[in-house]
mmCIF file as Biopython writes it, N, C-alpha, C and O atoms, coordinates in Angstrom:
data_model
#
loop_
_atom_site.group_PDB
_atom_site.id
_atom_site.type_symbol
_atom_site.label_atom_id
_atom_site.label_alt_id
_atom_site.label_comp_id
_atom_site.label_asym_id
_atom_site.label_entity_id
_atom_site.label_seq_id
_atom_site.pdbx_PDB_ins_code
_atom_site.Cartn_x
_atom_site.Cartn_y
_atom_site.Cartn_z
_atom_site.occupancy
_atom_site.B_iso_or_equiv
_atom_site.auth_seq_id
_atom_site.auth_asym_id
_atom_site.pdbx_PDB_model_num
ATOM 1   N N  . MET A ? 1  ? -6.941  2.917   15.698 1.0 0.0 1  A 1 
ATOM 2   C CA . MET A ? 1  ? -5.643  2.115   15.629 1.0 0.0 1  A 1 
ATOM 3   C C  . MET A ? 1  ? -5.431  1.638   17.021 1.0 0.0 1  A 1 
ATOM 4   O O  . MET A ? 1  ? -5.865  2.226   18.012 1.0 0.0 1  A 1 
ATOM 5   N N  . THR A ? 2  ? -4.733  0.530   17.040 1.0 0.0 2  A 1 
ATOM 6   C CA . THR A ? 2  ? -4.330  -0.326  18.284 1.0 0.0 2  A 1 
ATOM 7   C C  . THR A ? 2  ? -2.776  -0.291  18.455 1.0 0.0 2  A 1 
ATOM 8   O O  . THR A ? 2  ? -2.039  0.151   17.574 1.0 0.0 2  A 1 
ATOM 9   N N  . ASP A ? 3  ? -2.327  -0.787  19.647 1.0 0.0 3  A 1 
ATOM 10  C CA . ASP A ? 3  ? -1.045  -0.845  19.847 1.0 0.0 3  A 1 
ATOM 11  C C  . ASP A ? 3  ? -0.325  -1.860  18.785 1.0 0.0 3  A 1 
ATOM 12  O O  . ASP A ? 3  ? -0.870  -2.925  18.497 1.0 0.0 3  A 1 
ATOM 13  N N  . GLY A ? 4  ? 0.735   -1.532  18.306 1.0 0.0 4  A 1 
ATOM 14  C CA . GLY A ? 4  ? 1.320   -2.343  17.348 1.0 0.0 4  A 1 
ATOM 15  C C  . GLY A ? 4  ? 1.094   -1.981  15.927 1.0 0.0 4  A 1 
ATOM 16  O O  . GLY A ? 4  ? 1.838   -2.437  15.059 1.0 0.0 4  A 1 
ATOM 17  N N  . ASP A ? 5  ? 0.118   -1.194  15.644 1.0 0.0 5  A 1 
ATOM 18  C CA . ASP A ? 5  ? -0.201  -0.723  14.350 1.0 0.0 5  A 1 
ATOM 19  C C  . ASP A ? 5  ? 0.824   0.220   13.884 1.0 0.0 5  A 1 
ATOM 20  O O  . ASP A ? 5  ? 1.450   0.907   14.692 1.0 0.0 5  A 1 
ATOM 21  N N  . ILE A ? 6  ? 1.033   0.288   12.550 1.0 0.0 6  A 1 
ATOM 22  C CA . ILE A ? 6  ? 2.120   1.150   11.923 1.0 0.0 6  A 1 
ATOM 23  C C  . ILE A ? 6  ? 1.438   2.006   11.010 1.0 0.0 6  A 1 
ATOM 24  O O  . ILE A ? 6  ? 0.662   1.509   10.194 1.0 0.0 6  A 1 
ATOM 25  N N  . ALA A ? 7  ? 1.647   3.312   11.055 1.0 0.0 7  A 1 
ATOM 26  C CA . ALA A ? 7  ? 1.021   4.186   10.047 1.0 0.0 7  A 1 
ATOM 27  C C  . ALA A ? 7  ? 1.964   5.065   9.362  1.0 0.0 7  A 1 
ATOM 28  O O  . ALA A ? 7  ? 2.951   5.474   9.973  1.0 0.0 7  A 1 
ATOM 29  N N  . ARG A ? 8  ? 1.747   5.394   8.147  1.0 0.0 8  A 1 
ATOM 30  C CA . ARG A ? 8  ? 2.566   6.469   7.530  1.0 0.0 8  A 1 
ATOM 31  C C  . ARG A ? 8  ? 1.723   7.302   6.648  1.0 0.0 8  A 1 
ATOM 32  O O  . ARG A ? 8  ? 1.060   6.726   5.786  1.0 0.0 8  A 1 
ATOM 33  N N  . ILE A ? 9  ? 1.670   8.512   6.751  1.0 0.0 9  A 1 
ATOM 34  C CA . ILE A ? 9  ? 0.821   9.458   5.963  1.0 0.0 9  A 1 
ATOM 35  C C  . ILE A ? 9  ? 1.783   10.572  5.317  1.0 0.0 9  A 1 
ATOM 36  O O  . ILE A ? 9  ? 2.606   11.202  5.980  1.0 0.0 9  A 1 
ATOM 37  N N  . ASP A ? 10 ? 1.595   10.718  4.076  1.0 0.0 10 A 1 
ATOM 38  C CA . ASP A ? 10 ? 2.187   11.664  3.272  1.0 0.0 10 A 1 
ATOM 39  C C  . ASP A ? 10 ? 1.351   12.582  2.672  1.0 0.0 10 A 1 
ATOM 40  O O  . ASP A ? 10 ? 0.311   12.152  2.172  1.0 0.0 10 A 1 
ATOM 41  N N  . PHE A ? 11 ? 1.636   13.938  2.615  1.0 0.0 11 A 1 
ATOM 42  C CA . PHE A ? 11 ? 0.644   14.928  1.949  1.0 0.0 11 A 1 
ATOM 43  C C  . PHE A ? 11 ? 1.256   15.449  0.754  1.0 0.0 11 A 1 
ATOM 44  O O  . PHE A ? 11 ? 2.450   15.749  0.729  1.0 0.0 11 A 1 
ATOM 45  N N  . VAL A ? 12 ? 0.446   15.578  -0.295 1.0 0.0 12 A 1 
ATOM 46  C CA . VAL A ? 12 ? 0.829   16.089  -1.656 1.0 0.0 12 A 1 
ATOM 47  C C  . VAL A ? 12 ? 0.768   17.616  -1.542 1.0 0.0 12 A 1 
ATOM 48  O O  . VAL A ? 12 ? 1.527   18.323  -2.204 1.0 0.0 12 A 1 
ATOM 49  N N  . ASN A ? 13 ? -0.147  18.123  -0.691 1.0 0.0 13 A 1 
ATOM 50  C CA . ASN A ? 13 ? -0.344  19.523  -0.542 1.0 0.0 13 A 1 
ATOM 51  C C  . ASN A ? 13 ? -0.960  19.820  0.843  1.0 0.0 13 A 1 
ATOM 52  O O  . ASN A ? 13 ? -0.878  18.926  1.685  1.0 0.0 13 A 1 
ATOM 53  N N  . ASP A ? 14 ? -1.549  20.947  1.158  1.0 0.0 14 A 1 
ATOM 54  C CA . ASP A ? 14 ? -1.991  21.225  2.546  1.0 0.0 14 A 1 
ATOM 55  C C  . ASP A ? 14 ? -3.327  20.398  2.830  1.0 0.0 14 A 1 
ATOM 56  O O  . ASP A ? 14 ? -3.749  20.301  3.983  1.0 0.0 14 A 1 
ATOM 57  N N  . GLN A ? 15 ? -3.947  19.837  1.809  1.0 0.0 15 A 1 
ATOM 58  C CA . GLN A ? 15 ? -5.263  19.179  1.958  1.0 0.0 15 A 1 
ATOM 59  C C  . GLN A ? 15 ? -5.220  17.699  1.655  1.0 0.0 15 A 1 
ATOM 60  O O  . GLN A ? 15 ? -5.757  16.845  2.362  1.0 0.0 15 A 1 
ATOM 61  N N  . LEU A ? 16 ? -4.541  17.464  0.551  1.0 0.0 16 A 1 
ATOM 62  C CA . LEU A ? 16 ? -4.565  16.028  -0.007 1.0 0.0 16 A 1 
ATOM 63  C C  . LEU A ? 16 ? -3.469  15.177  0.605  1.0 0.0 16 A 1 
ATOM 64  O O  . LEU A ? 16 ? -2.287  15.518  0.560  1.0 0.0 16 A 1 
ATOM 65  N N  . GLY A ? 17 ? -3.872  14.117  1.148  1.0 0.0 17 A 1 
ATOM 66  C CA . GLY A ? 17 ? -2.870  13.221  1.647  1.0 0.0 17 A 1 
ATOM 67  C C  . GLY A ? 17 ? -3.241  11.732  1.563  1.0 0.0 17 A 1 
ATOM 68  O O  . GLY A ? 17 ? -4.432  11.425  1.525  1.0 0.0 17 A 1 
ATOM 69  N N  . TRP A ? 18 ? -2.304  10.813  1.532  1.0 0.0 18 A 1 
ATOM 70  C CA . TRP A ? 18 ? -2.563  9.284   1.414  1.0 0.0 18 A 1 
ATOM 71  C C  . TRP A ? 18 ? -1.765  8.741   2.598  1.0 0.0 18 A 1 
ATOM 72  O O  . TRP A ? 18 ? -0.767  9.292   3.063  1.0 0.0 18 A 1 
ATOM 73  N N  . GLY A ? 19 ? -2.299  7.622   3.030  1.0 0.0 19 A 1 
ATOM 74  C CA . GLY A ? 19 ? -1.712  6.952   4.110  1.0 0.0 19 A 1 
ATOM 75  C C  . GLY A ? 19 ? -1.813  5.466   4.094  1.0 0.0 19 A 1 
ATOM 76  O O  . GLY A ? 19 ? -2.687  4.923   3.418  1.0 0.0 19 A 1 
ATOM 77  N N  . ILE A ? 20 ? -0.966  4.784   4.800  1.0 0.0 20 A 1 
ATOM 78  C CA . ILE A ? 20 ? -0.918  3.324   4.735  1.0 0.0 20 A 1 
ATOM 79  C C  . ILE A ? 20 ? -0.957  2.979   6.332  1.0 0.0 20 A 1 
ATOM 80  O O  . ILE A ? 20 ? -0.189  3.546   7.109  1.0 0.0 20 A 1 
ATOM 81  N N  . ILE A ? 21 ? -1.808  2.107   6.716  1.0 0.0 21 A 1 
ATOM 82  C CA . ILE A ? 21 ? -1.865  1.662   8.076  1.0 0.0 21 A 1 
ATOM 83  C C  . ILE A ? 21 ? -1.718  0.050   7.886  1.0 0.0 21 A 1 
ATOM 84  O O  . ILE A ? 21 ? -2.365  -0.586  7.055  1.0 0.0 21 A 1 
ATOM 85  N N  . ILE A ? 22 ? -0.824  -0.478  8.733  1.0 0.0 22 A 1 
ATOM 86  C CA . ILE A ? 22 ? -0.669  -1.891  8.819  1.0 0.0 22 A 1 
ATOM 87  C C  . ILE A ? 22 ? -1.083  -2.313  10.208 1.0 0.0 22 A 1 
ATOM 88  O O  . ILE A ? 22 ? -0.455  -1.943  11.199 1.0 0.0 22 A 1 
ATOM 89  N N  . ASN A ? 23 ? -2.176  -3.114  10.271 1.0 0.0 23 A 1 
ATOM 90  C CA . ASN A ? 23 ? -2.772  -3.634  11.491 1.0 0.0 23 A 1 
ATOM 91  C C  . ASN A ? 23 ? -2.032  -4.945  11.730 1.0 0.0 23 A 1 
ATOM 92  O O  . ASN A ? 23 ? -2.166  -5.951  11.033 1.0 0.0 23 A 1 
ATOM 93  N N  . ARG A ? 24 ? -1.243  -4.827  12.782 1.0 0.0 24 A 1 
ATOM 94  C CA . ARG A ? 24 ? -0.478  -6.064  13.249 1.0 0.0 24 A 1 
ATOM 95  C C  . ARG A ? 24 ? -1.208  -6.853  14.273 1.0 0.0 24 A 1 
ATOM 96  O O  . ARG A ? 24 ? -0.799  -6.865  15.434 1.0 0.0 24 A 1 
ATOM 97  N N  . SER A ? 25 ? -2.298  -7.534  13.899 1.0 0.0 25 A 1 
ATOM 98  C CA . SER A ? 25 ? -3.143  -8.405  14.768 1.0 0.0 25 A 1 
ATOM 99  C C  . SER A ? 25 ? -2.529  -9.715  14.840 1.0 0.0 25 A 1 
ATOM 100 O O  . SER A ? 25 ? -1.595  -10.036 14.105 1.0 0.0 25 A 1 
ATOM 101 N N  . LYS A ? 26 ? -3.037  -10.477 15.715 1.0 0.0 26 A 1 
ATOM 102 C CA . LYS A ? 26 ? -2.668  -11.835 15.904 1.0 0.0 26 A 1 
ATOM 103 C C  . LYS A ? 26 ? -2.966  -12.713 14.702 1.0 0.0 26 A 1 
ATOM 104 O O  . LYS A ? 26 ? -2.230  -13.660 14.424 1.0 0.0 26 A 1 
ATOM 105 N N  . SER A ? 27 ? -4.101  -12.389 13.947 1.0 0.0 27 A 1 
ATOM 106 C CA . SER A ? 27 ? -4.367  -13.216 12.756 1.0 0.0 27 A 1 
ATOM 107 C C  . SER A ? 27 ? -3.558  -12.878 11.569 1.0 0.0 27 A 1 
ATOM 108 O O  . SER A ? 27 ? -3.716  -13.529 10.537 1.0 0.0 27 A 1 
ATOM 109 N N  . GLY A ? 28 ? -2.705  -11.914 11.630 1.0 0.0 28 A 1 
ATOM 110 C CA . GLY A ? 28 ? -1.872  -11.560 10.546 1.0 0.0 28 A 1 
ATOM 111 C C  . GLY A ? 28 ? -1.970  -10.052 10.252 1.0 0.0 28 A 1 
ATOM 112 O O  . GLY A ? 28 ? -2.863  -9.331  10.698 1.0 0.0 28 A 1 
ATOM 113 N N  . ASN A ? 29 ? -0.943  -9.639  9.442  1.0 0.0 29 A 1 
ATOM 114 C CA . ASN A ? 29 ? -0.916  -8.167  9.117  1.0 0.0 29 A 1 
ATOM 115 C C  . ASN A ? 29 ? -2.072  -7.939  8.004  1.0 0.0 29 A 1 
ATOM 116 O O  . ASN A ? 29 ? -2.281  -8.723  7.078  1.0 0.0 29 A 1 
ATOM 117 N N  . LYS A ? 30 ? -2.736  -6.828  8.225  1.0 0.0 30 A 1 
ATOM 118 C CA . LYS A ? 30 ? -3.628  -6.268  7.248  1.0 0.0 30 A 1 
ATOM 119 C C  . LYS A ? 30 ? -3.268  -4.858  6.885  1.0 0.0 30 A 1 
ATOM 120 O O  . LYS A ? 30 ? -2.988  -3.999  7.721  1.0 0.0 30 A 1 
ATOM 121 N N  . LEU A ? 31 ? -3.292  -4.664  5.541  1.0 0.0 31 A 1 
ATOM 122 C CA . LEU A ? 31 ? -2.845  -3.390  5.000  1.0 0.0 31 A 1 
ATOM 123 C C  . LEU A ? 31 ? -4.119  -2.481  4.625  1.0 0.0 31 A 1 
ATOM 124 O O  . LEU A ? 31 ? -5.043  -3.016  4.011  1.0 0.0 31 A 1 
ATOM 125 N N  . ASN A ? 32 ? -4.187  -1.266  4.938  1.0 0.0 32 A 1 
ATOM 126 C CA . ASN A ? 32 ? -5.321  -0.405  4.567  1.0 0.0 32 A 1 
ATOM 127 C C  . ASN A ? 32 ? -4.679  0.874   4.040  1.0 0.0 32 A 1 
ATOM 128 O O  . ASN A ? 32 ? -3.826  1.469   4.698  1.0 0.0 32 A 1 
ATOM 129 N N  . ILE A ? 33 ? -5.108  1.296   2.822  1.0 0.0 33 A 1 
ATOM 130 C CA . ILE A ? 33 ? -4.697  2.547   2.285  1.0 0.0 33 A 1 
ATOM 131 C C  . ILE A ? 33 ? -5.863  3.587   2.447  1.0 0.0 33 A 1 
ATOM 132 O O  . ILE A ? 33 ? -7.013  3.351   2.076  1.0 0.0 33 A 1 
ATOM 133 N N  . ILE A ? 34 ? -5.469  4.736   3.023  1.0 0.0 34 A 1 
ATOM 134 C CA . ILE A ? 34 ? -6.465  5.730   3.342  1.0 0.0 34 A 1 
ATOM 135 C C  . ILE A ? 34 ? -6.145  7.051   2.434  1.0 0.0 34 A 1 
ATOM 136 O O  . ILE A ? 34 ? -5.054  7.200   1.884  1.0 0.0 34 A 1 
ATOM 137 N N  . LYS A ? 35 ? -7.109  7.901   2.347  1.0 0.0 35 A 1 
ATOM 138 C CA . LYS A ? 35 ? -6.891  9.184   1.608  1.0 0.0 35 A 1 
ATOM 139 C C  . LYS A ? 35 ? -7.696  10.364  2.299  1.0 0.0 35 A 1 
ATOM 140 O O  . LYS A ? 35 ? -8.851  10.205  2.692  1.0 0.0 35 A 1 
ATOM 141 N N  . THR A ? 36 ? -7.112  11.370  2.398  1.0 0.0 36 A 1 
ATOM 142 C CA . THR A ? 36 ? -7.888  12.605  2.940  1.0 0.0 36 A 1 
ATOM 143 C C  . THR A ? 36 ? -7.811  13.687  1.903  1.0 0.0 36 A 1 
ATOM 144 O O  . THR A ? 36 ? -6.806  13.881  1.219  1.0 0.0 36 A 1 
ATOM 145 N N  . GLU A ? 37 ? -8.893  14.365  1.820  1.0 0.0 37 A 1 
ATOM 146 C CA . GLU A ? 37 ? -8.848  15.624  0.994  1.0 0.0 37 A 1 
ATOM 147 C C  . GLU A ? 37 ? -9.185  16.869  1.825  1.0 0.0 37 A 1 
ATOM 148 O O  . GLU A ? 37 ? -9.505  17.913  1.257  1.0 0.0 37 A 1 
ATOM 149 N N  . ASN A ? 38 ? -9.117  16.775  3.175  1.0 0.0 38 A 1 
ATOM 150 C CA . ASN A ? 38 ? -9.326  17.901  4.130  1.0 0.0 38 A 1 
ATOM 151 C C  . ASN A ? 38 ? -8.331  17.824  5.209  1.0 0.0 38 A 1 
ATOM 152 O O  . ASN A ? 38 ? -8.709  17.952  6.373  1.0 0.0 38 A 1 
ATOM 153 N N  . SER A ? 39 ? -7.173  17.639  4.946  1.0 0.0 39 A 1 
ATOM 154 C CA . SER A ? 39 ? -6.013  17.644  5.919  1.0 0.0 39 A 1 
ATOM 155 C C  . SER A ? 39 ? -6.224  16.627  7.061  1.0 0.0 39 A 1 
ATOM 156 O O  . SER A ? 39 ? -5.573  16.762  8.097  1.0 0.0 39 A 1 
ATOM 157 N N  . GLY A ? 40 ? -7.065  15.659  6.924  1.0 0.0 40 A 1 
ATOM 158 C CA . GLY A ? 40 ? -7.235  14.617  7.889  1.0 0.0 40 A 1 
ATOM 159 C C  . GLY A ? 40 ? -8.261  15.073  8.925  1.0 0.0 40 A 1 
ATOM 160 O O  . GLY A ? 40 ? -8.308  14.404  9.957  1.0 0.0 40 A 1 
ATOM 161 N N  . ALA A ? 41 ? -9.080  16.103  8.802  1.0 0.0 41 A 1 
ATOM 162 C CA . ALA A ? 41 ? -9.975  16.519  9.752  1.0 0.0 41 A 1 
ATOM 163 C C  . ALA A ? 41 ? -11.139 15.382  9.755  1.0 0.0 41 A 1 
ATOM 164 O O  . ALA A ? 41 ? -11.441 14.781  8.724  1.0 0.0 41 A 1 
ATOM 165 N N  . VAL A ? 42 ? -11.735 15.154  10.950 1.0 0.0 42 A 1 
ATOM 166 C CA . VAL A ? 42 ? -12.638 14.092  11.205 1.0 0.0 42 A 1 
ATOM 167 C C  . VAL A ? 42 ? -14.066 14.691  10.906 1.0 0.0 42 A 1 
ATOM 168 O O  . VAL A ? 42 ? -15.069 13.992  11.042 1.0 0.0 42 A 1 
#
């Protein structure tokens, strides 16, 4: 993520979560939807 990005992540339970990241770049906003099944561990 970079400065200006907006993120929101909501968890259904301890492991499963969905997130939305809005990349606010100069070329326009881009929306990414992400999912985790392991609490967001890398």
